[in-house]
C-alpha positions as CSV (number, residue, x, y, z in Angstrom):
1,X,142.0,275.6,153.1
2,X,142.8,278.5,150.9
3,X,140.8,280.9,153.1
4,X,142.7,279.8,156.2
5,X,146.1,280.3,154.4
6,X,145.1,283.7,153.3
7,X,143.9,284.6,156.8
8,X,147.2,283.3,158.3
9,X,149.2,285.5,155.8
10,X,147.1,288.5,156.6
11,X,147.5,287.9,160.3
12,X,151.3,287.4,159.9
13,X,151.6,290.6,157.8
14,X,149.5,292.5,160.3
15,X,151.9,291.3,163.1
16,X,154.9,292.4,161.0
17,X,153.3,295.8,160.4
18,X,152.4,296.2,164.1
19,X,156.0,295.4,165.1
20,X,157.3,297.9,162.5
21,X,154.8,300.5,163.8
22,X,156.2,300.0,167.3
23,X,159.8,300.5,166.1
24,X,158.8,303.5,164.0
25,X,157.0,305.2,166.9
26,X,160.0,304.5,169.1
27,X,162.4,306.1,166.5
28,X,160.0,309.0,166.0
29,X,160.0,309.7,169.7
30,X,163.8,309.6,169.7
31,X,164.0,312.0,166.7
32,X,161.5,314.4,168.4
33,X,163.5,314.3,171.7
34,X,166.8,315.0,169.8
35,X,165.1,317.8,167.9
36,X,163.9,319.4,171.1
37,X,167.4,319.1,172.6
38,X,168.8,320.9,169.5
39,X,166.2,323.6,169.8
40,X,167.2,324.2,173.5
41,X,170.9,324.1,172.5
42,X,170.2,326.6,169.7
43,X,168.4,329.0,172.2
44,X,171.3,328.7,174.7
45,X,173.9,329.4,172.0
46,X,171.9,332.4,170.7
47,X,171.7,333.9,174.3
48,X,175.4,333.3,174.8
49,X,176.3,334.9,171.5
50,X,174.1,337.9,172.3
51,X,175.7,338.2,175.8
52,X,179.2,337.9,174.3
53,X,178.4,340.5,171.7
54,X,177.2,342.9,174.4
55,X,180.3,342.3,176.6
56,X,182.6,342.8,173.6
57,X,180.7,346.0,172.7
58,X,181.1,347.3,176.2
59,X,184.8,346.3,176.4
60,X,185.7,347.6,172.9
61,X,186.5,351.3,172.8
62,X,184.0,353.2,170.7
63,X,185.4,354.5,167.4
64,X,184.2,357.5,165.4
65,X,185.1,359.1,162.1
66,X,186.7,362.5,162.2
67,X,187.8,364.0,158.9
68,X,187.9,360.5,157.4
69,X,190.1,359.1,160.2
70,X,189.1,356.6,162.8
71,X,189.3,358.2,166.3
72,X,189.0,356.3,169.6
73,X,186.5,357.9,171.9
74,X,187.4,358.4,175.6
75,X,184.3,358.1,177.7
76,X,183.5,360.4,180.6
77,X,184.2,359.0,184.0
78,X,181.0,358.3,185.9
79,X,179.1,355.6,187.7
80,X,179.4,352.2,186.1
81,X,182.3,353.3,183.9
82,X,185.7,352.0,185.0
83,X,189.2,352.3,183.5
84,X,188.5,349.2,181.3
85,X,186.3,351.3,179.1
86,X,189.3,353.4,178.1
87,X,191.5,352.5,175.1
88,X,194.6,350.6,176.1
89,X,197.1,353.5,175.6
90,X,194.9,355.7,177.9
91,X,194.7,352.8,180.4
92,X,198.5,352.8,180.5
93,X,198.7,356.5,181.0
94,X,196.2,356.4,183.8
95,X,198.0,353.6,185.5
96,X,201.3,355.5,185.4
97,X,199.7,358.6,186.9
98,X,198.0,356.5,189.6
99,X,201.2,354.7,190.4
100,X,203.2,357.9,190.8
101,X,201.7,358.7,194.1
102,X,201.5,362.4,193.4
103,X,201.4,365.0,190.7
104,X,203.4,364.1,187.5
105,X,204.5,366.1,184.5
106,X,203.9,365.1,180.9
107,X,207.7,364.5,180.7
108,X,207.6,362.1,183.6
109,X,204.7,360.1,182.0
110,X,206.6,360.2,178.7
111,X,209.7,358.7,180.4
112,X,207.6,355.9,181.8
113,X,206.2,355.2,178.4
114,X,209.6,355.2,176.8
115,X,209.1,358.2,174.7
116,X,211.9,360.6,173.5
117,X,211.2,363.3,176.1
118,X,214.0,365.5,174.8
119,X,212.0,366.1,171.6
120,X,209.1,368.4,172.5
121,X,207.1,367.2,169.6
122,X,207.0,363.7,171.0
123,X,205.4,364.9,174.2
124,X,202.6,367.0,172.7
125,X,200.3,364.1,171.7
126,X,200.8,362.7,175.2
127,X,200.0,366.1,176.7
128,X,196.8,366.0,174.6
129,X,195.9,362.5,176.0
130,X,196.5,363.6,179.5
131,X,194.4,366.7,179.0
132,X,191.6,364.6,177.5
133,X,191.7,362.3,180.5
134,X,191.5,365.4,182.7
135,X,188.6,366.8,180.7
136,X,186.7,363.6,180.9
137,X,187.1,363.3,184.7
138,X,189.8,360.6,184.9
139,X,192.6,362.9,186.0
140,X,192.9,366.3,187.5
141,X,195.1,369.0,185.9
142,X,196.8,371.2,188.3
143,X,197.6,374.9,187.7
144,X,201.3,374.2,187.2
145,X,200.4,371.8,184.3
146,X,201.0,368.6,186.2
147,X,198.4,365.8,186.4
148,X,197.2,363.8,189.4
149,X,194.5,361.3,190.0
150,X,190.9,362.3,191.0
151,X,189.7,361.2,194.4
């Protein structure tokens, strides 16, 4: 009788362990599936972060150091480069000239920007920006010193 009792206990324990193994295999499958989903989510997140970084780098104006001061770079106008590549103040200037419908003077642009146009020193930095836009192909500088849009 002792042998049959031991055999029953062994069989019962084996059944318990078989049941536990089935549960553990099921849990392991769930863990692996979730881990795979996390790996996919991580790859998607990484791609999105890279894409966002590229978009921000393109949208952000390039900066350089000149004599220890940060200077915004104005890109040359060309294929694939639109006005969004310009720093915001240059975009405003370009929009004013485009909206004028004809040639405008530095003073007229300054008035639109709300500058003190009676003070010549207030217009010189603006004249420099207009000239830079003309030099980079965004505007055209006429012989009389006025600016107009490029066709």
